[in-house]
N, C-alpha and C positions, 0 to 999 in steps of 0.2 A: 504494500500500500504506500503510494507516494504522498507527499505533503498535500498536494491538491485534492486527492481523494479523501485523505483523512479530514481535511478542513470541510469538505463537502458533507461528509458523513456527520460530523458534529453539527454542522449548520442545519441539517434536517432533523437530527435527533433532538436538539434543544427545543425547537417549537413543538415537536411532536409530544414530548413528555410534558411540556407545559400545557399543551392542549388537554391532555388527559387529567393533569392535576386540577385544572379549572373545571373540567367536567365532574371530577370528584366533589368539588366544592358546590357546584350547582345541585348535584344529586343529594348531597348532605343537607343543604339549606333550603331545598325546595319546599315551599308552602304555597298552595294555590293562590291565596289572596295577594301574595308578595312576589309572584313569579316575574311580573314585568320589571319591578324594581331590582330583583336579583339579576336578571339578564342585562339590565342597564349598567350594572357594576362590573361585568366581566370583560368588557372591551371586545377585541376581535382576535383572539388567539387562533381562530380558524383561518382568518385571512393571512396571518403571519405564517401559518403552516403551508397554505397554498403557495405563497410567494417563495418560500424556501424550496419547496419541491420543484417549482418551475425553474428557479435559478440554478439548481444543482442536479437536475435530473440527468443531464448528459454526463457529468463527472462521475455519477454512480452507476453508469450503464453496465460496467463490467463486474458489478458486485454480486451477480447471480442471485442465490437464495437470500442473501442479506437484503438486497434491494426489493425482492419480491415480498419479503416479510414487512419491510418498512412501508411499501406501497399499500399492502393489504391493511396494515394497522392504521395508516394515515387515512385511507379511504373510509374506514369504519368511524374514525374520529370525526371526519368531516360530515359524514351522514348523520351522526348524532347532533352536531351543531345545526345542520340544515333542518332536521326535524324539530329541534327546539325553537328555532327562529320561525318555522312555519306555524307552530302553536302560538308564538308571541304575536304573529301577524293576523291571528284570528282563524287559522286553519285547523284547529283542533282543540282538545281539552286535556284534562289530566291524563287520560289514557294515552294521548299522543306523547306526552312528556315521558311516561313510563316506557313506551316503545323506544323513544329516543335513547334512553339510558341503556337499552339492550345492545345497541351498537357499541357501547363502551366495552362490554364484555367481549364482543367479537374482536375489537381492536387489541385488547390486552392478550387475548389468546393468540393472535397473530404475532404479537411482539415478543412474547415470553421466550420462545426458543433462542432469541438473540442474547438472552441474559448469560448464556454459557460463554459467549465469545466477545461481547462488547461491554466493557466496564461501566459505561454510563447507564446501560439498560439493566445490568446487574444491580447497581445502586438504586435505580428507580423502583425495582421490585423488593426493596427493603423498607421497613418502617423508617421515616425520616429521623426518628429519635436515635437510631443505631447506625445511620449511614457513615458517621465519622469513625466507626469501629473498623479500621482497616483490615484487621485480622479476620473479622467475620466476613467482610466483603470478599476478601481473597479466598476464603475457604470454599466459596461457591464456584470459583474459577478453576479449581484444581480438578484433576480426574476424579470421578465419583468412585467412592469406596464400595458402593453397592449398585448392582445393575438395574434394579427396579426402583428408580427414584424419578422425581419430576412429576409432570401432569399426565394422568392416565384416565382412560374412559372404559367403563365396563357396562355393556348393554345388558338389559334384562334378557332372560332366556327366550321369552316370547315378545320381543320388542317390536314396536311399530316401525314404520318406515324410517323415521329419523333416529331411532335407537335411544331416545331420551327417556320416555316414560318408564318408570320402574327400574331404571338403571342408575348408575352413579359415576361421578367424577371424583378422582382421588389425586391428592397431592402429597407426595412423600418428599421431605426436604432432601436436597442433594447432599447435605452433610450427614444424612442418616447413617447410623451404624447399628447393626443387629445386636451388638454388645451393650447397647444403651437403650433402656425402655423409653419410648416417646409418648408424651401425652397425645390424646386423640380428640379432635373436634369434629362432631357431626353437625353440619350447618344446614338447616332446612329453609328452602326458598319460600317466598310469599306466593299467594294465589296466582295461578296461571304461569308462574315462573318455572325455571328448570335448574337443576344442579349445575349445568354448564354455565349458566349466567351467574348464579350466586357464588360459585367458587371464587370469583375475583373480588368479592367483598371481603374475603378472609385471607387470600393467598399471601399477600405481602406480610401480614402479621404472623401467620403460621411459619412462613419461611424464615422470618427474623428470629423466631423463638423456638425452632426445632419441633414444631407440632405437626403430626400427621393430620391432614384435613380431608374430610369426606363431605362431598356435596351431592346428596341423592336427589333424584327427581321423583315426585309423587307418582303413584300408579295411575291416578286419574289426573284431571286438570288442576286439582289442588289436593291437599291432604285429607285423609278420611276423618273429617270432623263429625259426620253423621253417618248412620248406617254401618254396614260391614267395614271392618278395619283390615284392609289388605296391606296397609303401609307398615304397621309395626312389625309383622313377621318379615317383611322385606328388609326393613332396617336391620333387624337382628341377623338375617342372612349376610348382609353386607359386613356387619361388624365381625361375625364369625370368620368370614373369608379374610378380612384384613388381619385379624389377630392370628390367624394360622399362617400368614405369609410375612408379617412384619412384627417386630417386638414392640408391643404396646404396653404402656403402664396401666395396670388394672385399677389403680387408684385415681387415675386422671382421665376419666371418660366423660367428656362434656357433650350434652345434647343441647343445641341452641337453635333458634330460628327466628325469622322475621315475619310479622303479620300472621297469616295463616300458619306459617311454619312455627311461629312462636306459640300460637294456640295449640298446635299439635305437639309441641314440646311438653306442654301441660298434659294433654290427653294421653300421650304415650309414655312420657317420662315419669308420670305419677303412678303408673300401673305397678302392682305389687312385684311383678317379675322383671321389671326393667333393670338392665345391667348398668345403666348410666349412673355415674357417681355424682355428677353435677348437672344442674339444669339452668339454662339462661334464656328465658323467653324475652323477645324484643318486640315492642309495639304490638303486643298480642291482645286478643280478646280473652276475657275471663268471665265466665257466667256462673251464677249461683249453683247450677247443676254440677259443675266441676267441683265446687267446694263440698257438695254432698257426697261425691264419689271418692274423696280422698281416703286412701288407705293409711290408717294410723301408723302401722309398722314401717311402711315404706317412707313416709314423709318425716318421721321423727329424726331430727338432726340432719336432714338432707340439705346440702348446700344449694340454694336457689338464688340466682342473680337476676333480678327483674330490671329491665331498662325500658323507659317509656318517655314519650315526648309530651310536654304540657300543651303543645299545639296540635296534637294528633286529631285529625278531623274524621278519621275512619273508626278508630276505637278510642273513645275518650279516656283520658288519664284516670278517671274515676274507676275504670275497670282494673287498672294496675294497682291502684290503692286498695281496692277490695281484695285483690289477689294477695297482696302483702299481708293484709289483716287476717284473711282466712288461713293462709299457709303458716303464718307465725303462730296463730292460735292452735294450729294442729301440731306444732312442734318443729317445723322446718327452721333451718338456719338461713334466714332471708336477708339478702343484701338488696336494697332498693335504691334506684337512681332515677329520678325524674328530671329530665333535661329541659330547661326553660325554652330554648330556641329550637327544639326538635319537633318536627311535624311527623307525618306518617312516612318516614324515610329511614334508611339504615345509617346509624351513627358509627361509621368505621373507626372513629377514635376510641370507641369503647372496647375494641378487640384486645388491645394491649392490656387494659385493665381487667378484662375477663380472663385472659391467659395468666396474669399475675395472681388473680383470685384462685384460678384452677391450680396453680402451683402451690398455693397455701402459704 
């Protein structure tokens, strides 16, 4: 790589990662009544990315797979911005914003393979709080000690055409060693989402702290909150498979989820036979019927970490407060965090706190 090529690569990477960081901020702070104001604050990182690509496309022509990954990631980021601006101009509603954020996951999925070979991408996929840890960053650039690490997909045995429903995405940190038991996080997506999308809400933090991350997709369009529960047995099969192939800490098994995934964290995680040692529902619904179904032996001293936004427009914060009251009364060890500026979105900044809580 000559100096011109190196400069061109950095000149495209910088606006690309900045475009994603701004999209993370938009996703975190999205609240429907304040959407226009939020979009007015972000500037034009998409235009900066477009300009960089146009200027340096020729210089990167010989980069093969690297350029293809950068192009795919950039295309996804730009589609996300375009979808957000369409909603801003009156071409959609909340559902359009949610769809826009799904392009972010596509872009990160395209970019992640470059973390092995490009130091700026490697650092981007670390929690900003640990990016100054040179030894940690360098540990991801070394040859992997175990062959089954990184991002993997496992389809359900009877999968539909796209292979998502009933399957799961798995991330095993590249620093994994079978001689060291790793904590496990099973993170459940919200309604109509998939594990493929929700994986990226957690990957950077799991990667930074050595946690195995499982992002399942519900069997149906969302989790089995009513009727027959096909999801809990499926989650247990996933957990059994992972525990039989990787060394998992049996005392650090976290079941967490966002929205419907958070509600199902209650439904499944409070069952008497649940193997999960810690529960962390986020922006979840909690109904009085759930309180009536609590198993006394299961919940006694069970660590539960509840996160909810005071601005949540889908599931009001009163639900989370009731969950705290009912579970505490039943003997659970409840940590409760109500975030003043959080709407019905995922607070990625809480991942590090939840992993510290899981570590005890």
